[in-house]
C-alpha positions as CSV (number, residue, x, y, z in Angstrom):
1,M,-63.1,29.1,6.4
2,L,-66.1,28.8,8.7
3,Y,-64.0,26.8,11.2
4,T,-60.6,28.5,10.8
5,V,-61.7,32.1,11.5
6,P,-63.6,31.4,14.7
7,A,-60.7,29.2,16.0
8,L,-58.2,32.0,15.4
9,A,-60.5,34.7,16.8
10,S,-61.1,32.6,20.0
11,A,-57.4,32.1,20.5
12,A,-56.8,35.8,20.0
13,A,-59.6,36.7,22.4
14,V,-58.1,34.5,25.1
15,V,-54.7,36.0,24.8
16,G,-56.2,39.5,24.7
17,L,-58.3,38.7,27.8
18,E,-55.1,37.7,29.7
19,L,-53.2,40.7,28.6
20,A,-55.9,43.3,29.1
21,W,-57.9,42.1,32.1
22,L,-56.9,38.9,33.9
23,R,-53.2,39.6,34.0
24,T,-52.2,36.4,35.8
25,G,-48.8,36.2,34.1
26,L,-49.6,32.5,33.3
27,F,-48.2,32.6,29.8
28,R,-44.8,33.6,31.2
29,R,-44.6,30.5,33.4
30,A,-42.9,27.3,32.4
31,S,-45.5,25.4,34.4
32,F,-48.2,26.6,32.0
33,W,-46.2,25.5,28.9
34,I,-45.4,22.1,30.5
35,A,-49.1,21.5,31.3
36,Y,-50.0,22.6,27.8
37,A,-47.5,20.2,26.3
38,I,-48.9,17.3,28.4
39,C,-52.5,18.2,27.2
40,L,-51.2,18.5,23.6
41,F,-49.7,15.1,23.7
42,F,-53.0,13.5,24.7
43,Q,-54.8,15.8,22.2
44,V,-52.7,14.4,19.4
45,L,-53.4,10.8,20.4
46,V,-57.2,11.2,20.7
47,D,-57.7,13.7,17.9
48,G,-55.5,11.6,15.6
49,W,-57.7,8.6,16.2
50,L,-60.9,10.6,15.8
51,T,-59.9,12.4,12.6
52,K,-57.7,9.9,10.7
53,L,-58.7,10.0,7.0
54,S,-58.5,6.2,6.6
55,S,-61.5,5.7,9.0
56,P,-62.7,9.0,10.5
57,I,-65.0,9.2,13.4
58,V,-65.3,12.9,13.1
59,R,-65.6,14.4,9.7
60,Y,-65.0,18.1,8.7
61,D,-66.2,20.0,5.7
62,E,-62.9,20.5,3.9
63,E,-64.3,23.7,2.3
64,E,-64.6,25.3,5.7
65,M,-61.0,24.7,6.7
66,T,-57.5,25.3,5.5
67,G,-57.0,21.7,4.7
68,W,-53.7,21.5,6.6
69,R,-53.4,18.4,8.7
70,F,-50.5,17.3,10.9
71,P,-49.8,14.7,12.2
72,F,-52.2,11.7,11.9
73,D,-54.5,13.8,9.7
74,I,-55.4,16.2,12.5
75,P,-56.7,19.6,11.2
76,V,-54.5,22.4,12.4
77,E,-57.6,24.3,13.5
78,D,-58.1,21.7,16.2
79,Y,-54.8,22.7,17.8
80,V,-55.8,26.4,17.8
81,Y,-59.2,25.5,19.3
82,G,-57.5,23.2,21.8
83,F,-55.1,25.9,22.9
84,T,-58.1,28.2,23.4
85,L,-59.9,25.7,25.7
86,I,-56.9,24.8,27.7
87,A,-55.6,28.3,28.1
88,L,-59.0,29.8,29.1
89,T,-59.6,27.1,31.6
90,L,-56.2,27.5,33.3
91,L,-56.4,31.3,33.1
92,L,-59.8,31.4,34.9
93,W,-58.6,28.8,37.4
94,E,-55.5,30.9,38.2
95,R,-57.6,34.1,38.4
96,S,-60.0,32.5,40.9
97,R,-57.0,31.2,42.9
98,L,-55.5,34.6,43.1
99,R,-58.8,36.2,44.2
100,A,-59.3,33.5,46.9
101,E,-55.9,34.1,48.5
102,P,-55.8,36.5,51.4
103,P,-53.8,39.6,50.7
104,E,-50.2,39.6,52.0
105,P,-50.0,41.4,55.4
106,R,-48.6,44.8,55.3
107,L,-45.8,45.7,57.6
108,A,-46.9,48.1,60.3
109,E,-45.4,51.5,60.0
110,P,-43.2,52.6,62.9
111,S,-45.1,54.8,65.2
112,V,-43.6,58.2,65.8
113,P,-43.8,59.3,69.4
114,S,-45.7,62.6,69.9
115,R,-43.9,65.5,71.5
116,E,-46.8,66.8,73.4
117,P,-46.2,67.7,77.0
C-alpha cells in the first residue's frame, strides 16, 4: 500500500489544513464542488486513457495499491491524489485572494460632544 497510504494521508492533510489554519470556507461552497466535478470529468478522460489495462501508458505496481479500479481501469488512489492536488491549489488560491483584498471599511463611531465649558 505504498501508494494508497500517502494518497489518503495527503488528502487528510489538505482537509486538516483547511479546517485548522486556512479557514477559507471553500469546502462549503457549491462553486468548489462544481469546479471539482469539472476537473474530475477531465481526470476520468485522461486518466482512463493513461491507465487502461488493455494498453497502459502508465503502469502501477499492483502490490502497492488496493487494486480497485473504476471506471476505465483508473486506480481509486488516483482520485484521492487528484482531489488533494485540486483542493490544495484552490485553497491556496482562495487564501491568497482573501489576503490581497483590502479590509472592509469600518463605520465611524458617532462622536459624543464634550460637555466642557
